[in-house]
C-alpha positions in Angstrom: -1.0 108.7 -12.5 2.3 108.7 -9.9 4.8 106.3 -9.6 3.8 103.0 -8.5 7.0 101.0 -6.9 7.0 97.9 -5.3 10.3 97.1 -2.5 10.8 93.5 -1.6 12.2 93.2 2.1 10.3 96.3 3.0 9.0 95.5 6.6 12.2 97.0 7.9 15.7 98.2 8.3 16.6 100.2 4.0 13.4 98.4 2.6 11.4 100.0 5.3 13.2 103.3 5.0 12.7 102.9 1.4 9.3 101.8 1.4 8.6 105.1 3.1 10.3 108.0 1.5 9.1 106.9 -1.2 5.6 106.9 -0.5 6.0 110.2 1.0 7.1 111.6 -2.3 4.4 110.8 -3.4 4.7 107.4 -5.6 2.0 104.3 -4.7 4.1 101.7 -3.1 3.2 97.6 -2.9 5.4 97.0 1.0 6.3 93.3 0.7 7.9 90.5 2.8 7.7 87.0 4.5 6.4 88.8 7.7 2.7 89.6 7.0 3.2 91.5 10.2 5.6 93.6 9.1 4.2 94.4 5.7 1.3 95.6 7.6 2.6 98.3 10.0 5.3 99.4 7.5 2.1 99.8 4.6 -0.2 101.3 7.4 2.9 104.1 8.4 3.2 104.7 4.3 -0.3 105.6 4.0 -3.7 105.2 1.8 -1.8 104.3 -1.5 0.3 101.4 -0.1 -0.2 97.9 -0.2 1.2 95.3 2.0 2.7 92.2 0.1 3.5 88.3 1.7 6.1 87.9 -1.1 8.5 84.8 -0.7 11.0 86.1 -3.9 13.2 82.8 -4.6 9.7 81.7 -5.6 8.3 82.5 -9.2 4.8 81.6 -8.3 5.1 84.2 -5.3 6.9 86.4 -7.8 4.1 86.2 -10.0 1.5 86.6 -8.6 2.8 89.7 -6.2 3.6 91.6 -9.6 -0.2 90.6 -10.2 -1.9 92.0 -7.7 -0.1 94.9 -7.6 -0.3 96.1 -11.0 -4.3 95.0 -10.3 -4.5 97.4 -7.4 -2.2 100.0 -7.8 -1.1 100.1 -11.2 1.9 98.6 -13.0 5.3 99.0 -11.5 7.0 101.4 -12.6 9.8 101.2 -10.2 11.6 98.4 -8.6 13.3 98.0 -5.3 15.5 94.8 -4.3 16.2 94.5 -1.6 15.7 91.2 0.5 18.6 90.0 1.3 20.2 88.1 4.3 23.7 87.5 5.3 24.8 84.9 7.5 28.4 83.6 8.5 30.8 81.0 8.9 34.2 79.7 7.7 35.0 78.8 4.5 35.5 75.5 6.1 32.1 75.8 7.6 30.0 77.4 4.6 27.8 74.2 4.0 26.6 74.2 0.3 22.8 74.7 2.0 24.2 78.2 3.3 25.5 78.6 -0.4 21.9 78.3 -2.2 20.8 79.8 0.2 22.2 83.3 -0.2 22.1 82.6 -3.8 18.3 81.8 -4.0 17.5 85.1 -1.7 19.9 87.5 -3.0 20.4 86.2 -6.9 18.2 84.5 -7.8 14.8 87.3 -6.2 16.3 90.0 -7.7 16.4 88.7 -10.9 13.0 86.5 -11.0 11.2 90.1 -10.0 13.4 92.3 -12.3 12.5 89.7 -15.1 8.5 90.5 -14.6 8.2 93.4 -14.5 10.7 94.9 -16.6 9.0 94.1 -20.0 6.1 97.1 -19.2 9.0 99.1 -18.4 10.7 98.5 -21.9 6.7 99.0 -23.4 6.5 102.1 -21.5 10.0 103.7 -21.6 10.3 104.5 -18.4 11.4 102.2 -15.2 13.3 101.7 -12.4 15.7 98.8 -11.2 17.0 99.7 -7.6 18.8 96.8 -5.9 20.2 96.8 -3.0 23.7 95.4 -2.3 27.0 96.2 -0.2 30.4 97.5 -0.1 30.6 93.5 0.5 29.7 93.8 -3.7 32.7 95.6 -3.9 35.3 94.1 -2.0 36.4 90.8 -0.1 35.2 90.2 3.7 36.7 87.1 5.8 33.7 84.6 7.2 30.7 85.9 4.7 32.1 84.5 1.0 28.7 82.9 0.8 27.6 86.7 0.9 30.5 88.3 -0.4 30.2 86.7 -3.3 26.2 86.6 -3.7 26.2 90.4 -3.9 29.1 90.1 -6.4 27.0 88.3 -8.0 23.9 91.3 -7.5 26.2 93.6 -8.6 27.5 92.5 -12.5 23.9 91.6 -12.8 23.2 95.1 -12.0 26.3 96.2 -15.2 25.1 93.6 -17.5 21.8 94.7 -17.2 21.9 98.2 -17.5 24.1 97.8 -20.3 21.2 96.4 -22.0 18.5 98.3 -21.5 20.9 102.2 -22.2 18.8 104.2 -24.3 15.7 102.5 -23.6 14.1 104.6 -20.6 15.1 102.4 -18.1 17.8 102.3 -15.4 19.9 100.2 -13.0 21.5 100.9 -10.2 23.3 99.2 -7.1 23.0 100.6 -4.2 26.2 99.7 -2.1 26.0 100.4 1.7 28.6 99.0 4.0 27.7 98.0 8.2 24.0 99.8 8.5 22.3 100.0 11.9 19.7 97.1 11.4 18.7 93.5 12.3 21.8 92.2 10.6 24.4 94.4 12.5 22.0 94.0 15.3 22.7 89.5 15.0 26.0 90.4 13.9 26.6 91.8 16.9 25.2 89.0 19.4 27.0 86.6 17.2 30.2 88.2 18.3 28.8 88.6 21.7 28.6 84.9 21.6 31.5 84.4 20.5 34.1 86.3 22.1 32.7 87.1 24.8 32.3 91.6 24.6 30.1 93.4 25.2 26.6 94.4 23.2 28.1 97.9 22.3 31.6 97.7 21.8 30.6 94.7 19.0 28.4 97.0 17.6 31.3 99.7 17.6 33.2 97.9 15.9 31.7 96.3 13.2 30.9 100.2 13.0 34.7 100.7 12.8 34.7 98.6 9.7 33.1 101.3 7.5 35.7 103.8 5.7 33.3 106.3 8.3 34.0 104.2 11.0 29.6 105.0 11.6 26.9 103.0 11.4 25.0 104.3 7.7 21.3 105.7 8.4 18.7 103.3 6.5 16.9 107.1 6.4 20.6 107.7 4.2 20.2 104.3 2.0 16.1 105.5 1.1 17.5 109.4 0.3 19.9 108.0 -2.3 17.3 105.2 -3.3 15.3 108.0 -4.7 17.6 110.1 -5.9 17.7 107.4 -8.9 14.2 107.1 -8.7 14.4 111.4 -9.9 17.4 110.7 -12.1 17.7 109.9 -15.7 21.1 109.3 -16.5 22.3 107.2 -13.5 23.1 103.8 -15.0 24.8 100.9 -14.1 26.0 102.8 -11.2 27.4 101.1 -7.8 26.5 103.9 -5.3 28.6 103.7 -2.7 27.9 104.2 1.2 30.6 104.0 3.3 29.5 106.7 6.0 32.0 109.2 4.9 30.2 111.4 4.5 28.4 113.3 7.1 26.3 112.1 9.2 22.4 112.6 8.9 21.2 115.5 12.4 20.2 114.0 15.1 22.5 111.0 14.9 24.9 110.0 17.3 26.4 106.5 16.9 
């Protein structure tokens, strides 16, 4: 039997790219997100062994239902990709408690709930992969995104602690840490820059790209490739895989 993966935030961007890559590698894939149309579209693109799921990662009942349905229709979950996340910017003085709490609910509580739901089965079968999509912001500081940065640091810490706990038990836990990536988060950030500074949209995107060490945007397929490598490897555990644009851009990318 082939492996089964659950990818959260799978309707677009990095999550969609990971879901399609894992499906191409022969895994059955549950594609989960809050928007029905997006998960339906990704699941169709992923093929007949893909399951679309509407999921709120912050809600324990929604998580339990998604895990149970995946197990019933595809099989026990072998690979969990915690990709669902939010990123909002604000000066610290204007960072309200509600904004702070939203980031920790989605970016930290969500991975906790999902991992807690699937990890016992992985340990029982002595094989599993937990891949947390963090960020360079989980390793370094950045202005105007204190809530996002703190939540991604927490996700990296969670990754390292759990990896130590499951070491030698057939399960690996790792984090992917991409920089600014060609997804809606960057496009929305660029629109905010346009609104506040009057720059053109292209100039705003370029400014964000140049904040990556490689001075270019990361492509979602690069993150998907890294996720696929972690699925295939048995020895990488507790690592933060940095994707900062310093590697050559994929063929055909001109950004």
